[in-house]
DODOLO-198060 format. One record per residue (C-alpha): x, y, z; residue in three letters. Coordinates in Angstrom, 1 decimal, padded with zeros to 4 digits. Example, Ala and Ser with C-alpha at 12.3 -4.5 7.8 and 13.67 -1.06 7.14 Angstrom:
2
{X->012.3 | Y->-004.5 | Z->007.8 | resn->ALA}
{X->013.7 | Y->-001.1 | Z->007.1 | resn->SER}
END
This chain:
342
{X->-003.7 | Y->-007.3 | Z->141.2 | resn->MET}
{X->-005.8 | Y->-004.1 | Z->141.2 | resn->LYS}
{X->-007.5 | Y->-003.0 | Z->137.9 | resn->LYS}
{X->-008.9 | Y->000.4 | Z->137.4 | resn->TYR}
{X->-010.7 | Y->001.6 | Z->134.3 | resn->VAL}
{X->-009.5 | Y->005.3 | Z->134.7 | resn->ASN}
{X->-006.2 | Y->006.6 | Z->136.0 | resn->LEU}
{X->-005.7 | Y->010.3 | Z->136.6 | resn->PHE}
{X->-002.3 | Y->012.0 | Z->137.2 | resn->VAL}
{X->-002.5 | Y->015.0 | Z->139.5 | resn->CYS}
{X->000.4 | Y->017.5 | Z->139.9 | resn->GLN}
{X->-001.5 | Y->020.8 | Z->140.8 | resn->THR}
{X->-004.6 | Y->021.8 | Z->142.7 | resn->ARG}
{X->-006.1 | Y->023.1 | Z->139.4 | resn->PHE}
{X->-005.6 | Y->019.7 | Z->137.9 | resn->GLN}
{X->-007.4 | Y->018.1 | Z->140.8 | resn->LEU}
{X->-010.2 | Y->020.7 | Z->140.2 | resn->PHE}
{X->-010.4 | Y->019.4 | Z->136.6 | resn->SER}
{X->-010.3 | Y->015.8 | Z->137.6 | resn->ILE}
{X->-013.0 | Y->016.0 | Z->140.3 | resn->LEU}
{X->-015.3 | Y->017.8 | Z->137.9 | resn->ASN}
{X->-014.7 | Y->015.2 | Z->135.1 | resn->ILE}
{X->-015.3 | Y->012.3 | Z->137.6 | resn->VAL}
{X->-018.6 | Y->013.9 | Z->138.8 | resn->LYS}
{X->-019.9 | Y->014.9 | Z->135.3 | resn->GLN}
{X->-019.1 | Y->011.6 | Z->133.6 | resn->TYR}
{X->-020.0 | Y->009.5 | Z->136.6 | resn->ASN}
{X->-016.6 | Y->007.7 | Z->136.8 | resn->PHE}
{X->-016.8 | Y->005.1 | Z->139.6 | resn->ILE}
{X->-013.8 | Y->002.8 | Z->138.9 | resn->ASN}
{X->-010.9 | Y->005.3 | Z->139.0 | resn->TYR}
{X->-007.6 | Y->006.0 | Z->140.7 | resn->CYS}
{X->-005.7 | Y->009.3 | Z->141.1 | resn->ILE}
{X->-001.9 | Y->009.3 | Z->141.2 | resn->VAL}
{X->-000.9 | Y->012.3 | Z->143.3 | resn->PHE}
{X->002.6 | Y->013.7 | Z->142.8 | resn->ILE}
{X->003.5 | Y->015.8 | Z->145.8 | resn->ASN}
{X->004.3 | Y->019.0 | Z->143.8 | resn->THR}
{X->001.9 | Y->021.4 | Z->145.4 | resn->TYR}
{X->001.2 | Y->022.7 | Z->149.0 | resn->ASP}
{X->-001.9 | Y->021.5 | Z->150.7 | resn->GLY}
{X->-002.1 | Y->018.2 | Z->148.8 | resn->GLN}
{X->-002.2 | Y->016.1 | Z->152.0 | resn->GLU}
{X->-005.2 | Y->018.0 | Z->153.3 | resn->LYS}
{X->-007.0 | Y->017.6 | Z->149.9 | resn->ASP}
{X->-006.5 | Y->013.9 | Z->150.0 | resn->ILE}
{X->-007.7 | Y->013.5 | Z->153.6 | resn->LYS}
{X->-010.8 | Y->015.6 | Z->152.9 | resn->THR}
{X->-011.8 | Y->013.8 | Z->149.7 | resn->ILE}
{X->-011.3 | Y->010.3 | Z->151.0 | resn->TRP}
{X->-012.5 | Y->010.7 | Z->154.5 | resn->LYS}
{X->-014.4 | Y->007.5 | Z->155.3 | resn->ASN}
{X->-014.0 | Y->006.3 | Z->151.7 | resn->LYS}
{X->-012.0 | Y->003.6 | Z->150.0 | resn->GLU}
{X->-008.6 | Y->004.9 | Z->149.2 | resn->GLN}
{X->-008.4 | Y->004.8 | Z->145.4 | resn->ASN}
{X->-005.3 | Y->007.0 | Z->145.1 | resn->TYR}
{X->-001.6 | Y->006.6 | Z->145.0 | resn->ILE}
{X->000.8 | Y->009.2 | Z->146.5 | resn->GLN}
{X->004.2 | Y->009.7 | Z->145.0 | resn->ILE}
{X->006.8 | Y->011.7 | Z->147.0 | resn->ASN}
{X->009.4 | Y->013.3 | Z->144.7 | resn->VAL}
{X->010.7 | Y->015.9 | Z->147.1 | resn->GLY}
{X->012.3 | Y->019.1 | Z->145.9 | resn->THR}
{X->015.7 | Y->020.1 | Z->144.4 | resn->GLY}
{X->017.5 | Y->018.6 | Z->141.4 | resn->ASN}
{X->015.1 | Y->017.7 | Z->138.6 | resn->ARG}
{X->017.0 | Y->014.4 | Z->137.7 | resn->LEU}
{X->016.8 | Y->013.3 | Z->141.4 | resn->VAL}
{X->013.0 | Y->014.1 | Z->141.5 | resn->ARG}
{X->012.5 | Y->012.1 | Z->138.3 | resn->LEU}
{X->014.4 | Y->009.1 | Z->139.6 | resn->LEU}
{X->012.4 | Y->009.1 | Z->142.8 | resn->LYS}
{X->009.2 | Y->009.2 | Z->140.8 | resn->PHE}
{X->010.5 | Y->006.4 | Z->138.5 | resn->LEU}
{X->011.3 | Y->004.1 | Z->141.5 | resn->LEU}
{X->007.9 | Y->004.7 | Z->143.2 | resn->GLN}
{X->005.9 | Y->004.2 | Z->140.0 | resn->ILE}
{X->007.8 | Y->001.0 | Z->139.3 | resn->ALA}
{X->006.5 | Y->-000.4 | Z->142.6 | resn->LYS}
{X->002.9 | Y->000.1 | Z->141.2 | resn->GLN}
{X->003.6 | Y->-001.9 | Z->138.1 | resn->GLY}
{X->000.9 | Y->-004.5 | Z->138.9 | resn->ARG}
{X->-001.8 | Y->-001.9 | Z->138.8 | resn->ILE}
{X->-003.6 | Y->-002.1 | Z->135.5 | resn->LYS}
{X->-006.0 | Y->000.3 | Z->133.8 | resn->PHE}
{X->-007.7 | Y->001.0 | Z->130.5 | resn->SER}
{X->-007.5 | Y->004.8 | Z->130.3 | resn->ARG}
{X->-005.1 | Y->007.4 | Z->131.6 | resn->ILE}
{X->-005.8 | Y->011.1 | Z->131.9 | resn->PHE}
{X->-002.9 | Y->013.6 | Z->132.1 | resn->ILE}
{X->-002.8 | Y->017.4 | Z->132.2 | resn->GLY}
{X->000.4 | Y->017.7 | Z->130.1 | resn->SER}
{X->003.2 | Y->015.6 | Z->128.7 | resn->PHE}
{X->006.2 | Y->016.1 | Z->130.9 | resn->ASN}
{X->009.0 | Y->014.2 | Z->132.6 | resn->GLY}
{X->006.6 | Y->012.6 | Z->135.2 | resn->TYR}
{X->003.8 | Y->011.7 | Z->132.9 | resn->THR}
{X->006.2 | Y->010.3 | Z->130.2 | resn->SER}
{X->007.8 | Y->008.0 | Z->132.7 | resn->LEU}
{X->004.4 | Y->006.9 | Z->134.0 | resn->LEU}
{X->003.3 | Y->006.1 | Z->130.4 | resn->LEU}
{X->006.5 | Y->004.3 | Z->129.7 | resn->LEU}
{X->006.1 | Y->002.0 | Z->132.7 | resn->LEU}
{X->002.3 | Y->001.4 | Z->132.8 | resn->LEU}
{X->001.0 | Y->001.7 | Z->129.3 | resn->CYS}
{X->000.3 | Y->-001.1 | Z->126.9 | resn->ASN}
{X->-001.0 | Y->-001.3 | Z->123.4 | resn->LYS}
{X->-004.6 | Y->-001.1 | Z->124.5 | resn->GLU}
{X->-004.2 | Y->001.8 | Z->126.9 | resn->THR}
{X->-006.1 | Y->005.0 | Z->125.8 | resn->GLN}
{X->-004.6 | Y->008.4 | Z->126.7 | resn->VAL}
{X->-006.6 | Y->011.6 | Z->127.3 | resn->PHE}
{X->-005.6 | Y->015.1 | Z->128.3 | resn->TYR}
{X->-007.6 | Y->017.4 | Z->130.6 | resn->PHE}
{X->-007.6 | Y->021.1 | Z->131.4 | resn->ASP}
{X->-004.5 | Y->022.3 | Z->133.3 | resn->GLU}
{X->-004.6 | Y->026.0 | Z->132.2 | resn->GLY}
{X->-002.7 | Y->027.9 | Z->129.5 | resn->TYR}
{X->-000.9 | Y->025.0 | Z->127.8 | resn->SER}
{X->-004.2 | Y->023.1 | Z->127.4 | resn->SER}
{X->-005.5 | Y->025.8 | Z->125.0 | resn->TYR}
{X->-002.5 | Y->025.6 | Z->122.6 | resn->SER}
{X->-001.6 | Y->023.3 | Z->119.8 | resn->LEU}
{X->001.4 | Y->021.8 | Z->121.7 | resn->LYS}
{X->-000.1 | Y->018.5 | Z->122.6 | resn->TYR}
{X->-003.3 | Y->017.9 | Z->120.7 | resn->TYR}
{X->-002.6 | Y->018.2 | Z->117.0 | resn->SER}
{X->-001.1 | Y->016.2 | Z->114.2 | resn->ASP}
{X->001.9 | Y->018.5 | Z->114.2 | resn->ALA}
{X->003.2 | Y->018.8 | Z->117.8 | resn->PRO}
{X->006.4 | Y->020.6 | Z->118.6 | resn->MET}
{X->009.5 | Y->018.7 | Z->117.5 | resn->SER}
{X->010.7 | Y->018.1 | Z->121.0 | resn->ALA}
{X->007.3 | Y->016.6 | Z->122.0 | resn->ILE}
{X->007.2 | Y->014.5 | Z->118.8 | resn->LYS}
{X->010.7 | Y->013.1 | Z->119.5 | resn->ASP}
{X->009.7 | Y->012.1 | Z->123.0 | resn->ARG}
{X->006.6 | Y->010.4 | Z->121.6 | resn->HIS}
{X->008.9 | Y->008.5 | Z->119.2 | resn->LYS}
{X->011.2 | Y->007.4 | Z->122.0 | resn->ILE}
{X->008.3 | Y->006.0 | Z->124.0 | resn->LEU}
{X->006.8 | Y->004.3 | Z->121.1 | resn->LYS}
{X->010.0 | Y->002.5 | Z->120.3 | resn->ILE}
{X->010.7 | Y->001.5 | Z->123.9 | resn->ILE}
{X->007.1 | Y->000.3 | Z->124.5 | resn->ARG}
{X->006.5 | Y->-001.4 | Z->121.2 | resn->ASP}
{X->004.6 | Y->001.4 | Z->119.5 | resn->ASN}
{X->002.4 | Y->002.2 | Z->122.4 | resn->THR}
{X->-000.1 | Y->004.9 | Z->121.3 | resn->PHE}
{X->000.2 | Y->007.9 | Z->123.4 | resn->ILE}
{X->-000.4 | Y->010.9 | Z->121.2 | resn->ASN}
{X->-004.0 | Y->011.5 | Z->122.3 | resn->SER}
{X->-006.6 | Y->013.2 | Z->120.1 | resn->LYS}
{X->-009.0 | Y->013.9 | Z->123.0 | resn->THR}
{X->-008.9 | Y->016.6 | Z->125.6 | resn->ILE}
{X->-011.4 | Y->017.7 | Z->128.3 | resn->TYR}
{X->-011.7 | Y->021.5 | Z->128.6 | resn->LEU}
{X->-013.7 | Y->024.0 | Z->130.7 | resn->PHE}
{X->-013.9 | Y->026.4 | Z->127.7 | resn->VAL}
{X->-013.7 | Y->024.4 | Z->124.5 | resn->PRO}
{X->-014.3 | Y->027.5 | Z->122.4 | resn->GLU}
{X->-011.1 | Y->029.1 | Z->123.7 | resn->LEU}
{X->-009.0 | Y->026.3 | Z->122.1 | resn->HIS}
{X->-007.1 | Y->026.7 | Z->118.9 | resn->GLU}
{X->-009.5 | Y->026.4 | Z->116.0 | resn->GLU}
{X->-007.0 | Y->024.4 | Z->114.0 | resn->ARG}
{X->-006.9 | Y->021.5 | Z->116.4 | resn->VAL}
{X->-007.6 | Y->018.1 | Z->114.9 | resn->ASN}
{X->-009.3 | Y->016.0 | Z->117.6 | resn->GLY}
{X->-012.1 | Y->015.7 | Z->120.1 | resn->ASN}
{X->-012.7 | Y->018.5 | Z->122.6 | resn->ILE}
{X->-015.1 | Y->017.5 | Z->125.4 | resn->LEU}
{X->-016.5 | Y->020.2 | Z->127.7 | resn->LYS}
{X->-016.0 | Y->020.0 | Z->131.5 | resn->ILE}
{X->-019.1 | Y->021.3 | Z->133.3 | resn->CYS}
{X->-018.4 | Y->022.9 | Z->136.7 | resn->ILE}
{X->-020.0 | Y->021.3 | Z->139.8 | resn->SER}
{X->-021.0 | Y->023.6 | Z->142.6 | resn->ASP}
{X->-020.0 | Y->020.9 | Z->145.0 | resn->ASP}
{X->-016.5 | Y->020.7 | Z->143.6 | resn->VAL}
{X->-016.2 | Y->024.5 | Z->143.6 | resn->VAL}
{X->-017.2 | Y->024.7 | Z->147.2 | resn->ASN}
{X->-014.7 | Y->022.0 | Z->148.2 | resn->PHE}
{X->-011.9 | Y->024.2 | Z->146.9 | resn->PHE}
{X->-013.2 | Y->027.3 | Z->148.8 | resn->ARG}
{X->-013.8 | Y->025.4 | Z->152.1 | resn->ARG}
{X->-011.7 | Y->027.8 | Z->154.1 | resn->ASP}
{X->-012.1 | Y->031.5 | Z->154.3 | resn->ARG}
{X->-009.8 | Y->033.3 | Z->151.9 | resn->TYR}
{X->-006.8 | Y->035.2 | Z->153.3 | resn->SER}
{X->-007.6 | Y->038.7 | Z->154.6 | resn->SER}
{X->-004.5 | Y->039.9 | Z->152.6 | resn->LYS}
{X->-006.7 | Y->040.0 | Z->149.5 | resn->TYR}
{X->-009.0 | Y->042.6 | Z->151.0 | resn->ASP}
{X->-006.2 | Y->045.1 | Z->151.3 | resn->ASN}
{X->-004.7 | Y->044.7 | Z->147.9 | resn->ALA}
{X->-005.9 | Y->046.6 | Z->144.8 | resn->ASN}
{X->-003.5 | Y->044.6 | Z->142.5 | resn->TYR}
{X->-002.8 | Y->040.9 | Z->142.6 | resn->ILE}
{X->000.3 | Y->039.6 | Z->140.8 | resn->PHE}
{X->000.3 | Y->035.9 | Z->139.8 | resn->PHE}
{X->003.8 | Y->034.5 | Z->139.9 | resn->ASP}
{X->004.9 | Y->031.8 | Z->137.4 | resn->GLN}
{X->007.9 | Y->029.5 | Z->137.2 | resn->TYR}
{X->010.7 | Y->030.9 | Z->135.0 | resn->PRO}
{X->011.9 | Y->028.6 | Z->132.2 | resn->LEU}
{X->015.3 | Y->030.3 | Z->131.7 | resn->SER}
{X->017.8 | Y->032.5 | Z->133.5 | resn->LYS}
{X->016.5 | Y->035.5 | Z->131.5 | resn->THR}
{X->013.0 | Y->034.9 | Z->132.6 | resn->GLU}
{X->014.2 | Y->034.5 | Z->136.2 | resn->GLU}
{X->015.9 | Y->037.9 | Z->136.0 | resn->ASP}
{X->012.9 | Y->039.6 | Z->134.4 | resn->LYS}
{X->010.7 | Y->038.1 | Z->137.1 | resn->ARG}
{X->012.6 | Y->039.8 | Z->139.9 | resn->TYR}
{X->012.8 | Y->043.0 | Z->137.9 | resn->GLU}
{X->009.0 | Y->043.1 | Z->137.5 | resn->ILE}
{X->008.4 | Y->042.2 | Z->141.2 | resn->LEU}
{X->010.8 | Y->044.9 | Z->142.3 | resn->GLY}
{X->009.1 | Y->047.5 | Z->140.1 | resn->PHE}
{X->005.6 | Y->046.6 | Z->141.3 | resn->LEU}
{X->006.8 | Y->046.8 | Z->144.9 | resn->ASN}
{X->008.4 | Y->050.2 | Z->144.4 | resn->ASP}
{X->005.4 | Y->051.6 | Z->142.6 | resn->GLU}
{X->002.5 | Y->050.0 | Z->144.6 | resn->LEU}
{X->003.9 | Y->048.9 | Z->147.9 | resn->GLY}
{X->001.2 | Y->047.3 | Z->150.0 | resn->THR}
{X->-001.4 | Y->047.9 | Z->147.4 | resn->LYS}
{X->000.1 | Y->044.9 | Z->145.4 | resn->CYS}
{X->-000.1 | Y->041.3 | Z->146.6 | resn->LEU}
{X->002.1 | Y->038.6 | Z->145.1 | resn->ILE}
{X->000.3 | Y->035.2 | Z->144.7 | resn->LYS}
{X->003.0 | Y->032.5 | Z->144.6 | resn->THR}
{X->002.8 | Y->029.7 | Z->142.1 | resn->HIS}
{X->001.5 | Y->026.4 | Z->143.7 | resn->PRO}
{X->004.1 | Y->024.1 | Z->142.1 | resn->ARG}
{X->006.5 | Y->023.9 | Z->145.1 | resn->LYS}
{X->008.9 | Y->021.5 | Z->143.3 | resn->ASP}
{X->009.9 | Y->023.9 | Z->140.5 | resn->ILE}
{X->009.4 | Y->027.4 | Z->141.7 | resn->VAL}
{X->011.9 | Y->029.4 | Z->143.6 | resn->ASN}
{X->010.5 | Y->031.4 | Z->146.5 | resn->SER}
{X->010.1 | Y->035.1 | Z->146.1 | resn->VAL}
{X->012.8 | Y->037.0 | Z->148.2 | resn->HIS}
{X->012.2 | Y->040.7 | Z->147.8 | resn->ILE}
{X->012.2 | Y->042.9 | Z->151.0 | resn->GLU}
{X->008.9 | Y->044.5 | Z->151.6 | resn->GLY}
{X->006.9 | Y->042.5 | Z->149.0 | resn->VAL}
{X->003.5 | Y->041.3 | Z->150.3 | resn->SER}
{X->003.2 | Y->037.6 | Z->149.6 | resn->ILE}
{X->000.5 | Y->035.1 | Z->149.9 | resn->ILE}
{X->001.7 | Y->031.5 | Z->149.7 | resn->ASP}
{X->-000.6 | Y->028.8 | Z->148.2 | resn->ASP}
{X->-003.2 | Y->027.8 | Z->150.7 | resn->ASP}
{X->-005.8 | Y->025.1 | Z->151.1 | resn->THR}
{X->-008.2 | Y->026.9 | Z->148.7 | resn->ASN}
{X->-008.0 | Y->027.0 | Z->144.9 | resn->LEU}
{X->-007.6 | Y->030.5 | Z->143.5 | resn->TRP}
{X->-010.1 | Y->029.9 | Z->140.6 | resn->GLU}
{X->-012.7 | Y->028.8 | Z->143.1 | resn->ALA}
{X->-012.2 | Y->031.4 | Z->145.8 | resn->GLU}
{X->-012.0 | Y->034.2 | Z->143.2 | resn->SER}
{X->-015.8 | Y->034.3 | Z->143.4 | resn->LYS}
{X->-015.3 | Y->035.8 | Z->146.9 | resn->ASP}
{X->-012.2 | Y->037.9 | Z->146.3 | resn->ILE}
{X->-012.7 | Y->039.7 | Z->143.0 | resn->ILE}
{X->-014.6 | Y->042.8 | Z->143.9 | resn->LYS}
{X->-014.0 | Y->046.5 | Z->144.4 | resn->ASP}
{X->-012.2 | Y->046.9 | Z->141.1 | resn->ASN}
{X->-009.4 | Y->044.5 | Z->141.7 | resn->LYS}
{X->-006.8 | Y->044.4 | Z->138.9 | resn->ILE}
{X->-005.1 | Y->041.0 | Z->138.1 | resn->LEU}
{X->-001.5 | Y->041.2 | Z->136.9 | resn->VAL}
{X->000.8 | Y->038.5 | Z->135.5 | resn->THR}
{X->003.2 | Y->037.7 | Z->132.7 | resn->VAL}
{X->000.8 | Y->035.2 | Z->131.1 | resn->TYR}
{X->-000.7 | Y->033.0 | Z->133.9 | resn->SER}
{X->-004.1 | Y->031.5 | Z->133.1 | resn->THR}
{X->-005.1 | Y->032.3 | Z->136.7 | resn->ALA}
{X->-006.0 | Y->035.8 | Z->135.6 | resn->VAL}
{X->-008.4 | Y->034.6 | Z->132.9 | resn->PHE}
{X->-010.2 | Y->031.7 | Z->134.5 | resn->MET}
{X->-012.4 | Y->033.6 | Z->137.0 | resn->PRO}
{X->-014.0 | Y->035.4 | Z->134.0 | resn->SER}
{X->-014.3 | Y->032.2 | Z->131.9 | resn->LEU}
{X->-015.6 | Y->030.0 | Z->134.7 | resn->LEU}
{X->-017.8 | Y->032.4 | Z->136.6 | resn->PHE}
{X->-018.3 | Y->035.4 | Z->134.2 | resn->GLU}
{X->-016.7 | Y->037.8 | Z->136.7 | resn->LEU}
{X->-015.7 | Y->041.3 | Z->135.6 | resn->ASN}
{X->-012.3 | Y->042.9 | Z->136.3 | resn->TYR}
{X->-009.2 | Y->044.3 | Z->134.6 | resn->LYS}
{X->-006.1 | Y->042.4 | Z->133.5 | resn->ILE}
{X->-002.6 | Y->043.6 | Z->133.0 | resn->ILE}
{X->-000.3 | Y->041.2 | Z->131.0 | resn->LEU}
{X->003.4 | Y->041.7 | Z->131.1 | resn->LEU}
{X->004.7 | Y->039.2 | Z->128.5 | resn->TYR}
{X->005.8 | Y->042.1 | Z->126.3 | resn->LYS}
{X->008.3 | Y->043.1 | Z->129.0 | resn->LEU}
{X->009.8 | Y->039.6 | Z->129.0 | resn->VAL}
{X->009.8 | Y->038.2 | Z->125.5 | resn->TYR}
{X->010.9 | Y->039.6 | Z->122.2 | resn->SER}
{X->008.1 | Y->040.2 | Z->119.6 | resn->SER}
{X->009.6 | Y->037.6 | Z->117.3 | resn->ASN}
{X->009.8 | Y->034.8 | Z->119.9 | resn->SER}
{X->007.5 | Y->031.8 | Z->119.8 | resn->THR}
{X->006.3 | Y->032.3 | Z->123.3 | resn->LYS}
{X->005.3 | Y->036.0 | Z->122.5 | resn->TYR}
{X->003.3 | Y->034.8 | Z->119.5 | resn->ARG}
{X->001.6 | Y->032.0 | Z->121.4 | resn->GLU}
{X->000.5 | Y->034.4 | Z->124.2 | resn->ILE}
{X->-000.6 | Y->037.0 | Z->121.7 | resn->ASP}
{X->-002.7 | Y->034.5 | Z->119.9 | resn->ASP}
{X->-004.2 | Y->033.3 | Z->123.2 | resn->PHE}
{X->-005.2 | Y->036.8 | Z->124.2 | resn->VAL}
{X->-006.9 | Y->037.4 | Z->120.8 | resn->LYS}
{X->-009.0 | Y->034.2 | Z->121.3 | resn->ARG}
{X->-009.8 | Y->035.2 | Z->124.9 | resn->PHE}
{X->-011.0 | Y->038.7 | Z->123.7 | resn->ARG}
{X->-013.4 | Y->037.1 | Z->121.3 | resn->LYS}
{X->-015.1 | Y->035.3 | Z->124.1 | resn->ILE}
{X->-014.9 | Y->038.0 | Z->126.8 | resn->ARG}
{X->-014.8 | Y->041.3 | Z->124.9 | resn->SER}
{X->-016.1 | Y->043.1 | Z->128.0 | resn->ASP}
{X->-012.9 | Y->042.4 | Z->130.0 | resn->ILE}
{X->-010.3 | Y->045.1 | Z->129.7 | resn->GLU}
{X->-006.8 | Y->043.8 | Z->129.0 | resn->ILE}
{X->-003.8 | Y->046.1 | Z->129.1 | resn->PHE}
{X->-000.5 | Y->045.0 | Z->127.3 | resn->LEU}
{X->002.2 | Y->047.5 | Z->128.3 | resn->PRO}
{X->005.4 | Y->047.3 | Z->126.1 | resn->GLU}
{X->007.7 | Y->049.0 | Z->128.6 | resn->ASN}
{X->007.9 | Y->050.1 | Z->132.2 | resn->TYR}
{X->006.8 | Y->053.6 | Z->131.4 | resn->HIS}
{X->003.5 | Y->052.3 | Z->130.0 | resn->GLU}
{X->003.1 | Y->049.9 | Z->132.9 | resn->LEU}
{X->003.6 | Y->052.8 | Z->135.4 | resn->LYS}
{X->000.8 | Y->054.8 | Z->133.7 | resn->SER}
{X->-001.6 | Y->051.9 | Z->134.4 | resn->LEU}
{X->-000.8 | Y->051.7 | Z->138.1 | resn->LEU}
{X->-003.0 | Y->054.1 | Z->140.0 | resn->VAL}
END
């Protein structure tokens, strides 16, 4: 029976970026990474990292399609790993995959930690005494099933602790960036498509039919107004994001590099980053102090009295306190958006 001290769950390339920086900074030796095949290029990442090294990782293939089918595949494959024991588990977020993993592998002594995965890591959703009711209910279910297993962690590792909600009640530990890790994620030359684009739009996965419709409306508008001057950067989560199908739209699929790492080479010549609210447009300035302009489109998607609107609004205010030199534009309609597109 294998026993690891630290177990990390990886669902995105940015999560792997966080994990490798944590492992290096805190000198974790006895660890294992559970890879869920939910992003493109994962196989190449694994082969590069563990070339000529002991394979301290587990690959879980959930495929694509129906969410229930994916979760069942994950459940069956994790169940096969039941004899692997560990003392601490690190997750980017609490979702269907991680909840099943905790359900099957945790015991009363297991400690749970969160680490930086982007936007959601800087909100109160997971790390406070008052999580959202849905999250709280899922915690209760797991506690009942697993004899009160403690999973509501009060510790999170973040790249930018000062960006987190001030009201959080818990431990926030800083992740320091390793040049070696950054270079690993920019090992291939970035796509030449970036050179020809003045605007880069970062796609996100829609959480509802309304968001899906707004997504295509926005992409169509940008294509009509900007044409080849705008590049669409697809979301790396291949298991949950529908591909973009708009004639004439210039698209760059996720590649073997990590945007946050290769942004050091790409952001120049007055590039403008556009998104609804993806953290990808904020991280280059936070991690590497790069200067550029940002256009956020959440006011075109959500009503001003919605929870999501208020959450993003609050995040933007906190970001502006840290990087007051970064220009952020928040158009409230397409007329205002058009005036920003040169």
